[in-house]
N, C-alpha and C positions, 0 to 999 in steps of 0.2 A: 567554233574557235575557242570559246571560253572553256568548254568542257575539256578540250585537249590541253589547254594551258594548265588547268588545275591538276589534271592527271600527271602531267610532266613534273609539276612541282612536288607532288606526293612521291613519285618514283625517285626523284633526286633525294628527298628526305630519307626514304627508306634505305637508299644506297649509302647515304652518309652515315646512318645509324649502324648499318652492317660493317662499313669500313672502320667506324670507331670501335665497335666490338672486336673486330678482327685484329686491329692494331694494338688493342689492350690485352689480348689473350695470347698466352704462350702455352705450348703443349709439347709433351714428349711421350714417346711410346717405346717400350723395350719388350722383346719376346725372346725367351730362351726355351728351346724344346729339345728333349733328348729321347731317343728310342734305343733302349738297352737290348742287346742281343746276346744269345748264347755263344760261348766261345770254347773251342776244343782245348785251349790251354787253361782257362779259368773254370770251365764247367758251365752248367746251365745257370742263367740268371735266376736267383732264388726269390726275388720279390714278386708280388702279385702283378703290379702295374709295370709293364715294360715301356709304355709311352707316357712321358710326363712333360709338363710345360709350366713355366712361370711367365706371367705377363704383368707389365706395369704401365699404367696410363696416368700421367700427371698433368693437371690443368692448373694454371695460375692466371688470375685475372686482376688487372689494375682497375679498381672501381673509380678511383679519383687519384689526385696527387698524394693523398694521405692514406686512403684505404686500399687494401688488396686482400684477396682471398684465394684459397687453393684447396685442391682435393687430389688424393691419389687413390686410384682403384687398382686392386691387385687380384690376380687369378692364379690358382694353383690346381689345375685340373688335368688329369684326374687326381694328381698328387704332386707334391713338391719334388724337386730334383733330388736324385740320390745323394745321401750324406747331408742334405740341408735339414733344418729343423722341422719337425712335424707339428710345431705350433702353428705354422702357416698351412691351414687345412681347408680353406674355402674355395669353391669353384669360382666365385666372384664375390668380392666384398669391398666395402669402403675401408681402406687401410689407415689413412691419415687425412686430416683436414685442418684448416686454420683460417682465422680472420685477423688481419694485422692493420694497425693504425700507426703511422710513422711520421714524425716531424723532425726538425733539427734538434729539438730538446727531448723528445719523448718517442719511445718505440714500444708499443704494446701488442702482444700476440696472445690470442686465445685459441685453444685447440692443441694440435701437435706442433712441436718445434724441436729444432736441433740446437745444441749449445755446447760450448767448451769454455772452461775456466783455465786460464794459463795454458800449459802444454797438454792438459787433459789428464794429468796424474791424479787429480782430485775429482774431476767431472768431465765427461764427454758423452753427449748424446749424438749418435751418428748413424749413417746408413752406408752399407757396402753390399751391393747386390751380388757381386762375385763371390763373396763369403757367405751370403745368406744372413747378414746381420742388419738389424734395424732396432736401435735403442732409443727411438724418439720418445719424448716426454709429452704426455697429454695433460694440459693444465693451463697455467697462465705464466707469462714472462713479461717483465717490465724493465726496459732499459732507459735510464735517465741520464742526461748530460747537463749537470748544473753549470758547467763552464766548458770551454774548449780544451781543457786539460784534465777533466775528470769524467769518468764513465762508471755508472753504477748499474749493475744487473741484479735483479731479484727474480726468483722463479719458484713455482710449486707445481707438483703434479705427480703422476704415476707413469712408469715406463711402459712402452708398448710390449705386449706379450702375445705375439701372433696377431690375432684380430681382437684380443682383449687387452687389459692392462694389468699390471702387477698388483699384488696384495700390499706391497710396501710403498710408502710415500717418500718422495724426494723433494727436498726444499733447500734453497741455497741463496747466497748473496755474494757478489763479486764486485770489488772496487778497484779501478785502475786509474792511477794518478800519474800524469806526465809531469814529473818534477822539473824537467828541463824548461818547460813553459812556465810552471809555477814559480820557479826560482830565477827565471830570466837568464838561463845559461845560453851560451852561444849556439847558434843553429847547427854547428858541426857536431854537437854533442846531443845525445838523447838519453835520458834517465827516466825510466818508468817503473813505478812501484805497484805491485798487485797484491791484494789481500782477498782471500776467499774463505767461505764457510759452506759446507754441505752437510746436511743431515739426512739420514735414512731411518725411517720408523717402520717397524714391522712387528706384529704381535708374535709371541712365541709360547708354545705349550711344552712344558718340561716332559721329557720321557719318564723321568723319575720324580714324582710329586713330593717325595720326602727330601729331595735335595734342597738345601737351604742357600745355595749359591745364588747371588743376584744376577739374573740373566738380563742384560740390557736390551730393551726393545728399540731404544733410540741409540744409534751409533753416529757419532759426530766426527767430522774431519775439518781441520783448519789448515790453511797454507799461506805462505808469504813468498813472493818472488820479486826479483829485481832484474831489469833489463838495462844494459848500458851499451851504448855505441859511441865511438869517437873516431871520426873519419873512416879508416879502413878496418878498425878493430871493433869487435862486438863480444859481449859476454852476457850470460844469463845464469842465474841461480834460483832454484826453487826448493822449498822444504814443505813437507806435508806431515802432519801428525794426526793419526786416527785413533779414536777412543776404543775402550775395551769391547771385544766381540768374542764370539765362540770360536773354538778351533774345530776345523773339519777333520773327521776321520774318514779314511778311504780304505778301510781294512777289508771290507767285504765288497767285491766288485758289484757295481750297479746299485748299491745300497748307500743312501746318504744318512750318515749319523754325525752327531756332534758331541764333543766332550763338554759336559755340563759342570764339571768340578772346577775348572779354571777358565778364565777369560784373558785375552791378550790384546795389547795395543799394536798398532801398526805405524809404519813411518816410511817416508820416501825422501830422497834428496837427489837432485839432478843439477849438474853444472855443465854448461857449454861455454866454450870460448873459441874465437876464430879470428882470422885475419885474411883479407883478400885485397888484391890489386890486379891490375891488368897482367894476365899471364900466370898468376900464382894465387893459390888459396889454400888455407889449412884450417881445419876445425877439429876440436876435441870435445868429446862427451864423456862425462862420468855419471854413473847412476847407481844408487843403492836402494833396493826395495826390500822391505821386511813386512810380512803379513799384510799385503796390500791388495789381494784379490777381494773385490767388493761388489756385491750384487744387491739389487733391490729386493730379491728374495733369496734367503740364505741357501735354500735347497739347490739353487742354480749354481752354487760355487763348486760343485763337483764336476771337474772337467770331463770325466767319463760319461756322465749323464747329460752334459751340456757342452759338447765339443765346439759349438759355434759361438759360445760366449753370449748367449741371449741374456738380457737384463743386467749386463755389466754397467756399473755406475761410472767407472773410470776407464782410461785408455792406456794400456801398458804394452806397446809394441816392442819387438826385439830391436835393439840398436846394433845392427850388423848390416853388411852389404846386401842389398836386394838385387838379385840376379834375374836376367831375362832368359837364360839358357836352361834347358831341361836337366842336364846332368849336374849343373851347379845347384839345382834345387832338390837334390836327393837328401843331403844332410843339412838341414836348416835349423837354426837356433830359434827356440821359442822362449820368451821371457819366463822367469821362474819366480813370481812375486809372492806366492802364497805360503801359508803355514798349514801343513796337514801331514798326516801319517798315512803311508801306504804300507801294508803288510800282508804278504801271502805266506811265505815261509820265513823270510828274513826281513826285518823292518827297514823301511826307508822313510826318513824324516826330512821334510823340507821346511825351511823358514823364510827363504827369500834368495836374492841374488845380489851380486856386486860385480861391476865391470866397467870397461871403458872402450871407447871407439874413437879412432883418429882417421881423418880423411885428408889427403893431400892432392891438390891439382897443380899441374905445371904444364905450360905451353912452351915448347921449344920454338924459338923464333924462326920465321921464314928466312930462307937464304943461308942458314947455318948448316954445318956438316950433317947434324942429326935431324935438323928440321926440314931440310930440303926446300923445294920450291913453295910448298903449301903449309909447312910447319908440321909439328907433331904434338899431340896432346897425350899427357901421361896422367893417370890417376892411380894413386897408391893408397890403400886403406887397410887398417888392421883393427881387430877387436879381440878382447879377452874377457870372458865371463866365468864367474865362479859362484858356487853356492855359499851362503853365509856360513862362516866358521861359528859353530854353535856348540854349547855344552848343555846336554839334556840330562835331566835328573828327575827322580820321583821320591818325594819325602816319605812315602809309605813303604818303599823298598820293593814294590811290585815291578816286574819288568816293564820298562817304559813303553814298549811297543804294544801293550795290551791295557795300559792303565789310563784312566781319565784324569789322573793327578799329575800328569807330565808338566814340568816347567822347564824353562830353558833361558839361557843368556847367550847373546851374540857378541862377537867382536865387531867394533865399528868398521875398522879397516883391516881386512885380511883376505888375500886372494889365493890361498893355498888350495882350496877345493875346486880345482879346475873343471869346468863343464864344457867350454867351447872356446876355441881360438881359430882365427883365420887371418890369412895374409892374401890380399888380392892386388894384382897388378894388371892394369888395363892400358893398352897403347892404341890410340886412334891415329891412323895415318892416311892422308889423302895423297895418292900417287900422281893423279892427273885429274883433269876436269871430269873424267868419266869413272875413274876407279878409286875406291876408298876401302879401307880395311880396319878391322878391330881385332887385336890379339889380347887374350885374357889368360892369366895364370892364377890359380887358386891353390893354396895349401891350407889344410884345416885339420883340427882335432875335434872329435865329437864324442862326448861321454854318453854312450847309448844307454848304459845302465840306469842313469838318473834321468836323462832327458826323455826317455821312453818308458821309464819305470819298469825296467827289466833287470831283475836282481841277478845278473850273471857276470858281473865284473868285466863287461865288454866295452871297449872303447875303440873308436875308429880313427885312423889317420889316413888321410886321402889327399891326392892332388888332382887337379882338373885343368886341362888345357883346351882352349877354344880359339879357332881361327875363323873369322867371319869377313867375307869380302863381297862388295856390291859393285856391279858394273852397269853404268847407265848408257843406253844406246841412243837416247834422245826421244822426244815426243812421248814421254812418260814410260817408255819401255826400259826395264831393268832386270838384271839377273843377280840373285843373291845366293851365295854358296857358303854353308856353315859346317865346320867339322869340329867334333868334340871328343874328348877322351877323359875317362875317370879311372883312377887306380886306387885301390884301398889295400890295407894289410890283410885282414881276415874276414871282413864282413861281406859285402856284396861283390867283392873281387873287382874285376875289370869290366868297364862299360865303354862302348863307343857309340857315337851318335852323329847325325848329320841332317841338314836341311837344304833343299833346293827350292827356291822361290822365284817365280817369274811373273812380272807385271807386263801385260800386253799394252797397257796404257795407264794413265794415272788413276783409273777407276776400277780396273779388273785385273785380278791376279790369282795365280794358282800356286800351291806348294805341296811338297811331300817331305815328311821327316821320319826318322826312325831312331830309337834308342835300343841298344842291344846289350844285354848282360852276357858277354861271350865266354865268360869263365865262371863255372859253378862256384858258389860260395862254400866255404868250409863249414858254415853253420847250417845253411839251407841248401839242399840239393835240388836239381831240376829247375834252376832259375834262368836257364837260357831261353829268354822270350824276346821277340821283337815287339817293341811298343811303337807301332807305326801309326802315322796319321796322314791322311790325304784330304785336302780341302781347298777352298778358295773363297774369295770375297769380291763383292761388287759395291762400289760407293757412287752415289749420285747426290750432290748437294749435301743436305743434312741427313741423308738416309744411308744405311749400310746393311748389307745382307751377307751372311757368311754361312758356309756349310762345311762339315768335317765328318769324316768316317775314320775310326781307328780305335786304338786301345789306350786306356788311361792307366798309368802306373799308380799303384796304391802308395799312399804316403801322406805328405802334407801339402796343402794348397795354401800359399801365403800371398797376401796383398798388403803392402805397406808395413810389413813386420808383424802382422797379425795372421795367425795360421789356424787351420782346422784340418783334421784328418779326412782323407777321401779313400774309398776302397777302389781296387782295380776293377775295371769294367770295359766292355767293348760296346760300341754303338755309333749312332749317327747323331750329330749335334747341329742344330740350326739356330742361328742368332739373327735378330733383326732389330735395328734401332732407327728411330727417326725423330725429328723435331720440326714443329711447324707453328 
């Protein structure tokens, strides 16, 4: 009797320990596998590895109320997915890890961490697996709250570079002060001041040892920002100044060189304002970027050699409408923040961008003539982006496109060098309890010569129409039908596309879609290709499995305004995610 009693007690204790461990452990797993196939339209797949897979296992454990730790394992076997960075090259490796201590006043992290100062224009360390980007910092971060109105963040470390870290060091401090609390302003108001400093230190060896120009190994950036809200109104303004740094030359493809005779400052200004109330909202964004491409290793600043923006210190997404439809993602704007020269036959000089974006939401009331029984939602947005108006000169008289003595001056406000404009109208309408629809119209201008660095004076004007309808049968069953059309002037000519998606229940669905360039381009012939995809997904709890077979159209893959080029390919894709 006694022996049995003791055994029962020990079993209960072990069970309790296991439950405690399980309750304090969180985990997630993601797997992306692609099998690339030969295609009669594209030709044979030229890479050696046809089957590729990326896998992520993240474990986070709460040791106590104050201490937590985590680790992320990653696998790229036998190779990373097509168009992703080759820096990620291990069959299995420890990617990131951290130990964290947090109280109400103090938050300390050792190891890898993600951080953002302000809107990210001066610093953002982040991860996006869809883009193949991870700019986590390995080092130390300390966050201190001296009062309920002040937050101070300091950090030091090196950015992740595949399974290694960068040669350059990153260090910074950010202070955020809630002036509304400090000054005792009414609770309906909020006024927050932010001040930031970020430094990047990287050794540099001159290509020409006789050059006497002082090349800064330490590049500093400082910023100030102010956020204000009052009832339904909000506004934010942020300004960044970056110290002298080298200018990138991109004259020879796939070769990174810098001009050592001159160094240049950088700057950024962003202003946002908006108003919202029930049934109506409007927001406005203005941004100007000059020489703001910034990397913890200078050599990574060449977009041709680093299309996935590895080791980027700051975050500079395109401020334009992000679309869910395939044809709407053919002509996408990418932010143009850098200062560099591209020259093959005719020079192309870029110093930065200036532009604005406005977004308007309006809900037509239920019961009105246009609103109908369920109301109607309207979203109208517009954007306009231009390259900075700049005067380039060379005091030596050498043609500026081959000289390292190039200097320039920019106009602060000038929108004449148009790069991209778009007008988007979206109407969402619910017709009954079972039927709803989305109608989208897009009109755009795309300066292909500059945005794709093609010196051919080619620009694209296009319009896109989309009709998307969903009918719910009940018990999770639904049918979605989507039709698209794109028309251009002289570039890719006319496209049509469509999707049919059917969910048998809330967990399992199948789809088929196709995009077809049914009229040959005047520039590129034999473009009539069906970019079809057939696939499905199954979801149960926190797990999701999906499979797809089809063709990938070459171009840009964009997530959240950040883009990377992808090549056309054909194959099978399998995705699996779970959390436990």
